[in-house]
Backbone bond lengths (Angstrom), bond angles and torsions (degrees), N, CA, C in turn:
res aa  C-N    CA-C-N  psi(-1)  N-CA   C-N-CA  omega(-1)  CA-C   N-CA-C  phi
1 X - - - 1.462 - - 1.524 109.37 -
2 X 1.322 118.47 156.46 1.456 121.58 -173.64 1.523 113.18 -64.40
3 X 1.362 116.61 -21.34 1.458 118.34 178.23 1.519 111.51 -62.28
4 X 1.361 116.52 -18.34 1.438 119.31 -179.72 1.528 111.99 -78.78
5 X 1.342 118.07 -3.24 1.447 121.36 174.99 1.523 109.27 -57.06
6 X 1.368 115.25 120.74 1.463 120.63 -178.54 1.528 109.86 48.77
7 X 1.346 118.02 57.49 1.468 121.54 -168.85 1.514 114.66 -61.73
8 X 1.353 118.09 -32.33 1.460 119.01 -176.60 1.512 111.79 -58.45
9 X 1.348 117.55 -28.86 1.460 119.74 -178.74 1.511 112.65 -79.81
10 X 1.344 118.10 -3.43 1.455 120.85 172.37 1.524 111.00 -94.57
11 X 1.321 115.79 -2.12 1.450 122.11 179.90 1.523 108.54 -101.31
12 X 1.328 116.49 125.25 1.455 120.99 -179.25 1.517 109.75 -64.54
13 X 1.332 116.37 135.95 1.447 121.82 178.83 1.518 112.73 109.01
14 X 1.334 117.77 6.29 1.475 121.51 -177.32 1.522 112.25 -58.06
15 X 1.331 116.65 -49.08 1.468 119.73 -175.52 1.525 112.05 -65.91
16 X 1.333 115.00 -35.57 1.453 118.15 -177.27 1.524 112.44 -77.70
17 X 1.324 116.83 -22.49 1.457 119.33 -171.45 1.510 112.85 -60.11
18 X 1.338 117.07 -42.38 1.457 119.25 -175.20 1.516 111.70 -57.92
19 X 1.321 117.24 -37.05 1.453 121.12 -177.52 1.519 112.84 -81.66
20 X 1.340 116.32 -27.81 1.460 119.53 -169.57 1.521 114.77 -107.20
21 X 1.345 118.59 -11.11 1.455 119.12 -168.17 1.523 112.82 -60.86
22 X 1.361 118.40 -43.15 1.447 119.83 -178.61 1.521 111.48 -65.54
23 X 1.330 114.18 -43.06 1.460 118.32 177.83 1.519 111.62 -62.97
24 X 1.325 116.42 -44.53 1.462 121.54 -177.78 1.512 111.78 -61.80
25 X 1.327 116.46 -45.43 1.458 120.44 -177.81 1.521 111.13 -61.19
26 X 1.331 116.82 -32.89 1.449 120.22 -176.60 1.512 113.53 -78.26
27 X 1.339 116.99 -34.95 1.462 118.60 -171.14 1.510 114.68 -111.76
28 X 1.322 119.22 -9.35 1.464 120.29 -172.51 1.521 111.91 -57.73
29 X 1.344 116.90 -44.35 1.463 119.76 -177.00 1.515 111.37 -63.66
30 X 1.338 116.00 -42.56 1.461 119.43 179.67 1.521 111.08 -64.78
31 X 1.335 116.54 -44.99 1.469 120.80 -179.06 1.520 110.57 -60.29
32 X 1.324 115.88 -46.55 1.466 119.71 -179.01 1.509 110.97 -58.83
33 X 1.359 116.40 -46.56 1.465 119.16 -178.23 1.511 112.31 -61.97
34 X 1.322 116.10 -46.40 1.464 120.12 -178.33 1.519 111.85 -65.17
35 X 1.345 116.14 -44.61 1.459 119.89 -175.25 1.525 111.09 -69.07
36 X 1.329 117.23 -40.70 1.469 119.15 179.64 1.520 110.05 -66.21
37 X 1.345 116.46 -38.75 1.457 119.65 177.80 1.518 110.48 -59.58
38 X 1.330 116.70 -46.94 1.474 120.51 -179.81 1.514 111.65 -62.70
39 X 1.323 115.80 -41.84 1.465 120.10 -178.86 1.523 111.37 -64.38
40 X 1.347 116.54 -48.23 1.463 119.84 -178.26 1.520 111.37 -66.87
41 X 1.330 117.48 -36.39 1.458 119.99 178.27 1.527 110.21 -64.16
42 X 1.328 116.32 -42.57 1.462 119.55 179.12 1.521 111.25 -64.48
43 X 1.328 116.80 -37.45 1.467 119.35 178.75 1.521 110.91 -65.50
44 X 1.329 117.53 -39.96 1.462 119.85 177.92 1.524 110.47 -63.10
45 X 1.314 116.22 -43.46 1.462 119.41 178.32 1.521 111.32 -62.35
46 X 1.318 115.72 -39.20 1.456 119.71 -177.96 1.522 111.45 -63.96
47 X 1.314 117.34 -29.56 1.467 120.57 178.23 1.520 111.90 -74.19
48 X 1.335 117.42 -18.66 1.463 121.05 -175.79 1.529 112.40 -103.13
49 X 1.305 117.55 -37.76 1.462 120.34 -177.28 1.516 109.04 -138.57
50 X 1.284 116.08 163.69 1.456 121.27 175.33 1.526 108.13 -83.14
51 X 1.306 115.18 114.81 1.459 119.84 -175.98 1.524 111.24 -86.45
52 X 1.314 116.14 150.42 1.467 119.60 172.42 1.523 109.72 -60.73
53 X 1.321 115.64 152.79 1.458 120.69 -176.15 1.517 112.53 -58.84
54 X 1.331 117.25 -36.62 1.467 118.98 -176.74 1.527 111.13 -69.05
55 X 1.346 117.74 -27.62 1.467 120.21 176.82 1.518 110.26 -70.53
56 X 1.336 116.21 -41.29 1.461 119.43 177.20 1.526 110.89 -64.24
57 X 1.336 116.21 -38.40 1.461 119.51 177.51 1.516 110.49 -63.31
58 X 1.316 117.07 -37.68 1.464 121.23 178.09 1.525 110.57 -63.91
59 X 1.326 116.35 -39.54 1.464 120.06 178.41 1.517 110.81 -63.03
60 X 1.341 116.04 -42.86 1.468 119.53 178.22 1.522 111.02 -63.81
61 X 1.319 116.06 -39.85 1.455 119.90 178.62 1.524 110.72 -64.25
62 X 1.316 116.09 -37.45 1.457 120.20 178.56 1.519 111.23 -63.60
63 X 1.334 116.71 -41.28 1.461 120.40 177.30 1.524 110.27 -62.10
64 X 1.329 116.44 -42.55 1.461 120.70 179.48 1.525 110.86 -61.39
65 X 1.324 116.68 -47.40 1.461 120.49 -177.80 1.522 111.46 -64.83
66 X 1.335 116.33 -39.89 1.458 119.76 178.62 1.526 110.23 -65.10
67 X 1.331 115.96 -42.17 1.464 119.57 177.89 1.519 111.18 -62.64
68 X 1.329 117.17 -40.50 1.461 121.40 179.36 1.531 111.06 -64.23
69 X 1.316 116.25 -38.16 1.467 119.65 178.79 1.524 110.69 -64.10
70 X 1.325 117.13 -41.74 1.466 120.36 176.88 1.528 110.70 -63.29
71 X 1.334 116.48 -40.91 1.467 120.63 179.41 1.529 110.66 -60.51
72 X 1.315 117.24 -48.29 1.464 120.99 -179.48 1.522 110.98 -63.56
73 X 1.302 115.22 -38.78 1.461 119.52 178.63 1.532 110.28 -64.41
74 X 1.342 115.16 -40.58 1.456 119.55 177.12 1.518 111.98 -61.92
75 X 1.318 117.25 -41.05 1.468 121.14 178.39 1.528 111.16 -62.45
76 X 1.331 115.95 -40.63 1.464 119.92 178.54 1.526 110.60 -63.25
77 X 1.321 116.72 -45.81 1.462 120.80 -179.31 1.529 111.01 -64.77
78 X 1.339 116.52 -39.25 1.461 119.60 178.93 1.523 110.29 -61.41
79 X 1.317 116.99 -45.93 1.456 120.90 -178.64 1.528 110.77 -63.33
80 X 1.324 116.85 -29.84 1.460 121.72 179.71 1.534 111.82 -83.93
81 X 1.341 116.54 -1.37 1.453 120.08 179.09 1.509 114.90 86.07
82 X 1.323 117.73 7.33 1.463 121.76 179.43 1.530 108.24 -92.40
83 X 1.328 115.24 76.08 1.463 121.15 -169.97 1.527 112.33 -68.24
84 X 1.317 117.59 -40.94 1.463 119.69 178.89 1.522 111.01 -60.99
85 X 1.327 115.71 -42.75 1.457 119.50 178.53 1.514 111.65 -64.52
86 X 1.326 116.55 -40.41 1.462 120.61 178.66 1.526 110.36 -62.37
87 X 1.315 116.11 -44.33 1.463 120.30 -179.62 1.526 110.76 -58.17
88 X 1.329 116.22 -43.63 1.469 120.36 179.83 1.525 111.09 -64.16
89 X 1.327 117.03 -40.32 1.463 120.18 179.61 1.525 111.77 -64.65
90 X 1.330 116.64 -39.04 1.463 119.73 178.59 1.528 110.81 -66.25
91 X 1.316 116.54 -38.87 1.472 119.10 177.83 1.526 110.55 -64.01
92 X 1.315 116.61 -41.12 1.470 119.87 178.72 1.527 111.06 -65.27
93 X 1.325 115.37 -39.02 1.468 118.90 178.02 1.522 110.54 -58.54
94 X 1.337 116.52 -42.00 1.462 120.40 -178.07 1.521 112.53 -74.05
95 X 1.313 117.51 -27.00 1.464 119.79 174.47 1.520 110.50 -62.90
96 X 1.320 115.36 -38.63 1.461 120.18 -178.04 1.520 112.31 -85.52
97 X 1.320 115.91 -36.31 1.467 119.92 -176.47 1.528 109.05 -139.15
98 X 1.334 117.21 85.31 1.475 121.63 -174.85 1.518 114.79 -61.75
99 X 1.324 118.09 -14.71 1.458 120.70 -178.67 1.528 112.55 -96.63
100 X 1.320 117.30 15.93 1.463 121.36 177.84 1.524 108.98 -75.97
101 X 1.323 116.37 97.16 1.472 120.65 -173.70 1.524 112.37 -62.45
102 X 1.327 117.38 -40.36 1.460 119.53 -179.26 1.525 111.12 -65.17
103 X 1.316 117.23 -35.40 1.468 120.16 177.99 1.525 110.05 -65.32
104 X 1.338 117.21 -41.17 1.465 120.12 176.53 1.528 110.44 -61.34
105 X 1.324 116.25 -47.08 1.467 120.21 -178.77 1.520 111.73 -62.37
106 X 1.326 116.19 -47.16 1.457 120.24 -175.24 1.527 112.06 -68.83
107 X 1.327 115.62 -40.25 1.463 119.63 176.08 1.523 109.85 -63.64
108 X 1.321 116.19 -42.68 1.463 119.98 178.47 1.517 112.00 -59.15
109 X 1.329 116.43 -39.47 1.463 119.73 -179.35 1.525 111.49 -62.82
110 X 1.330 116.23 -43.47 1.468 119.55 178.91 1.525 110.59 -64.32
111 X 1.321 116.59 -43.44 1.464 120.20 179.62 1.521 110.82 -61.97
112 X 1.326 117.06 -42.58 1.465 120.56 179.68 1.519 110.93 -63.09
113 X 1.323 117.35 -38.81 1.463 121.21 -179.76 1.516 111.19 -65.63
114 X 1.336 116.26 -18.45 1.462 120.95 178.98 1.530 112.15 -102.77
115 X 1.313 115.20 11.92 1.456 120.22 176.04 1.511 115.36 83.74
116 X 1.324 117.96 6.00 1.461 121.86 -179.62 1.529 108.97 -92.97
117 X 1.328 114.64 67.98 1.466 119.83 -171.45 1.520 112.93 -67.82
118 X 1.317 117.54 -39.51 1.463 119.18 -178.14 1.524 111.15 -61.82
119 X 1.321 116.12 -46.73 1.461 119.54 179.27 1.522 110.67 -66.39
120 X 1.330 115.71 -38.23 1.465 119.56 178.35 1.523 110.67 -61.00
121 X 1.328 116.96 -46.01 1.461 120.27 -178.58 1.515 111.82 -63.94
122 X 1.321 117.56 -31.80 1.463 120.08 176.06 1.531 110.03 -60.25
123 X 1.317 115.80 -42.46 1.468 119.30 -178.72 1.525 111.35 -72.15
124 X 1.333 117.46 -39.00 1.467 119.00 177.24 1.526 110.12 -61.99
125 X 1.314 116.05 -44.40 1.473 119.78 -178.64 1.521 111.17 -66.46
126 X 1.328 116.29 -35.59 1.459 119.08 176.94 1.523 110.12 -65.16
127 X 1.326 116.68 -41.56 1.467 120.06 177.91 1.515 110.48 -59.83
128 X 1.330 116.81 -41.75 1.462 120.52 -178.62 1.520 112.29 -75.16
129 X 1.306 116.23 -26.40 1.466 119.72 174.67 1.526 109.92 -66.44
130 X 1.323 115.33 -37.35 1.465 120.67 179.45 1.526 111.03 -77.81
131 X 1.326 115.87 -43.14 1.471 121.31 -177.54 1.523 108.58 -140.78
132 X 1.323 116.30 96.82 1.466 120.58 -175.27 1.525 113.01 -68.52
133 X 1.333 117.34 -11.62 1.467 121.34 -178.48 1.527 112.10 -100.66
134 X 1.323 117.30 29.69 1.464 122.61 179.39 1.530 108.01 -91.88
135 X 1.345 118.55 98.30 1.471 120.04 -171.69 1.523 114.24 -63.11
136 X 1.326 117.56 -38.91 1.461 119.32 -178.55 1.520 111.88 -66.82
137 X 1.322 116.58 -34.89 1.463 119.37 177.21 1.524 110.36 -65.31
138 X 1.334 116.76 -37.09 1.471 120.02 176.23 1.533 110.43 -63.93
139 X 1.326 116.83 -44.88 1.466 120.20 -179.25 1.531 110.34 -63.81
140 X 1.309 116.62 -46.51 1.451 120.10 -176.62 1.530 112.01 -67.91
141 X 1.335 116.38 -37.69 1.467 118.85 175.02 1.518 109.66 -65.29
142 X 1.329 116.76 -39.71 1.456 120.12 176.73 1.519 111.80 -59.23
143 X 1.330 117.05 -42.60 1.464 120.57 178.89 1.531 111.18 -61.94
144 X 1.326 115.98 -41.23 1.458 119.60 179.52 1.530 110.86 -65.82
145 X 1.329 116.30 -40.82 1.463 120.42 178.43 1.530 110.76 -65.57
146 X 1.324 116.73 -39.62 1.466 120.29 177.74 1.521 110.48 -62.74
147 X 1.331 116.04 -39.70 1.462 120.16 178.19 1.522 111.65 -66.14
148 X 1.327 116.27 -24.20 1.469 121.93 177.28 1.529 111.68 -87.33
149 X 1.330 116.77 4.23 1.457 119.95 179.04 1.508 114.02 79.32
150 X 1.337 116.44 31.07 1.463 121.72 -179.99 1.524 109.76 -122.51
151 X 1.346 116.68 68.01 1.474 119.70 -174.37 1.521 114.03 -63.42
152 X 1.330 117.95 -34.88 1.466 119.00 -178.31 1.525 111.11 -65.90
153 X 1.335 116.44 -42.22 1.463 119.37 177.23 1.527 110.25 -65.81
154 X 1.328 115.47 -38.63 1.465 119.66 178.81 1.521 110.62 -62.25
155 X 1.315 116.85 -45.61 1.460 121.44 -178.88 1.520 111.18 -60.05
156 X 1.320 116.77 -38.40 1.466 120.20 178.64 1.526 110.67 -60.02
157 X 1.323 116.55 -39.96 1.467 119.49 179.65 1.525 111.45 -72.46
158 X 1.325 117.70 -37.37 1.468 119.48 177.34 1.530 110.39 -62.79
159 X 1.325 115.91 -42.82 1.470 119.44 -179.85 1.530 110.60 -66.21
160 X 1.316 116.43 -36.45 1.463 119.13 177.50 1.523 110.32 -64.91
161 X 1.331 116.56 -41.44 1.463 120.32 177.99 1.522 110.62 -59.53
162 X 1.321 116.65 -39.15 1.465 120.96 -179.06 1.520 112.43 -74.56
163 X 1.314 117.25 -25.89 1.468 119.43 171.72 1.527 109.91 -64.50
164 X 1.330 115.07 -38.22 1.467 120.73 -178.50 1.519 110.87 -76.48
165 X 1.339 115.85 -43.87 1.459 121.50 -176.88 1.533 109.16 -138.59
166 X 1.336 117.66 89.15 1.472 121.17 -176.40 1.523 114.16 -60.56
167 X 1.306 117.46 -19.07 1.456 120.34 -177.77 1.515 114.60 -96.19
168 X 1.316 117.43 10.11 1.463 120.72 -176.09 1.531 110.04 -76.46
169 X 1.325 116.44 104.37 1.463 121.44 -174.38 1.521 112.35 -60.34
170 X 1.318 117.50 -40.67 1.464 120.00 -177.75 1.524 111.66 -63.25
171 X 1.326 117.24 -31.84 1.466 120.48 178.19 1.524 110.08 -69.93
172 X 1.335 117.19 -42.15 1.471 120.23 176.73 1.530 110.52 -62.39
173 X 1.323 116.39 -43.58 1.464 120.34 -179.69 1.533 111.45 -61.36
174 X 1.340 116.08 -50.00 1.455 119.83 -177.71 1.522 111.71 -65.97
175 X 1.336 115.95 -36.41 1.459 119.37 176.91 1.528 110.05 -64.04
176 X 1.322 116.29 -43.10 1.462 119.67 177.91 1.517 111.99 -60.58
177 X 1.300 116.79 -41.71 1.461 121.08 -179.98 1.528 110.93 -63.83
178 X 1.333 116.47 -42.95 1.461 120.22 -179.99 1.524 111.31 -65.97
179 X 1.328 115.87 -40.40 1.467 119.40 178.18 1.523 110.92 -65.29
180 X 1.328 116.84 -38.57 1.463 120.29 178.06 1.524 110.66 -62.96
181 X 1.323 116.54 -38.65 1.460 120.35 178.87 1.523 112.05 -64.90
182 X 1.323 115.39 -26.55 1.464 120.01 177.64 1.526 112.37 -88.55
183 X 1.317 117.10 0.12 1.455 121.12 179.53 1.500 114.77 85.77
184 X 1.332 117.93 9.61 1.464 122.08 -179.59 1.529 108.57 -92.63
185 X 1.335 114.85 71.02 1.461 121.40 -170.44 1.525 113.49 -63.02
186 X 1.323 117.34 -42.96 1.465 120.17 -177.02 1.530 111.10 -61.44
187 X 1.311 116.45 -45.55 1.458 120.00 179.14 1.523 111.11 -68.52
188 X 1.330 115.63 -35.36 1.460 119.50 178.93 1.529 110.64 -62.34
189 X 1.316 116.68 -45.88 1.465 120.94 179.43 1.525 110.89 -60.96
190 X 1.314 115.74 -39.77 1.466 120.36 178.11 1.528 110.67 -58.81
191 X 1.335 115.86 -44.00 1.460 119.35 -179.26 1.528 111.27 -70.36
192 X 1.329 117.11 -38.13 1.455 120.21 176.71 1.531 110.88 -60.30
193 X 1.321 116.19 -43.74 1.464 120.17 179.30 1.526 110.70 -62.23
194 X 1.314 115.44 -39.96 1.467 118.91 179.13 1.524 110.64 -66.06
195 X 1.328 116.39 -37.51 1.461 120.30 177.75 1.525 110.84 -61.67
196 X 1.334 116.52 -44.91 1.468 121.13 179.45 1.521 111.00 -65.74
197 X 1.325 115.97 -37.83 1.467 120.64 177.93 1.526 110.65 -60.96
198 X 1.311 115.70 -39.14 1.461 120.58 -178.08 1.524 112.22 -79.59
199 X 1.335 115.87 -30.82 1.460 120.55 -177.53 1.524 108.35 -151.83
200 X 1.333 116.51 109.64 1.451 121.02 -176.49 1.509 114.30 -57.94
201 X 1.330 117.34 -25.16 1.458 120.30 179.88 1.523 112.02 -67.18
202 X 1.319 116.35 -15.90 1.458 120.39 179.89 1.526 112.16 -78.81
203 X 1.317 117.41 7.08 1.468 120.51 178.60 1.511 111.78 -58.62
204 X 1.326 117.02 -22.34 1.462 120.89 176.81 1.518 111.41 -59.91
205 X 1.346 116.51 -19.63 1.471 120.42 179.75 1.519 111.46 -57.60
206 X 1.317 117.32 -31.25 1.445 120.11 -178.13 1.529 112.60 -68.57
207 X 1.331 114.47 -17.10 1.466 118.18 -178.87 1.515 111.06 -107.38
208 X 1.328 117.56 12.97 1.450 122.69 -178.19 1.533 110.22 -67.81
């Protein structure tokens, strides 16, 4: 599907990956093991005795860190083309930290690319419920809605993404495509040009 155009840029964490990938690959496994151990140990203690508040806070922090490690690991695997592995890492991240918006967005993107639009939209909407200013989740939800034949709803999400991040090339591209489908050619071309201006790789928009 066309949403797979330059797919890595629909996955949250693209800009950070270049700086962190080597570090993440080296320590993710260790971090996950240590953090999950701390979290599970604290939960066992909590079932037996009343723990001080700072111990419970530490357990929550451990869950967050473990979830973040899975998320970063998933991003690394996705960039390497190991999509099944990435999907599993995102699911694990959400098991530990259900409010990880990037994990919801990234998992949703993989599901959508496999035709599982309903499940994908659930994750996009969950990401936006947690953080309504997540531009990629708006774009990806818009793409799913457009694929469902709901261009007006899709356009609303693309415009919202551009309110948050006016320079987001994928939002301009998807907005242009939706406008073209509605027969609004002049506006579509304008958005395509803006997409190319923001990201030269979007030149394919002219051949859409």
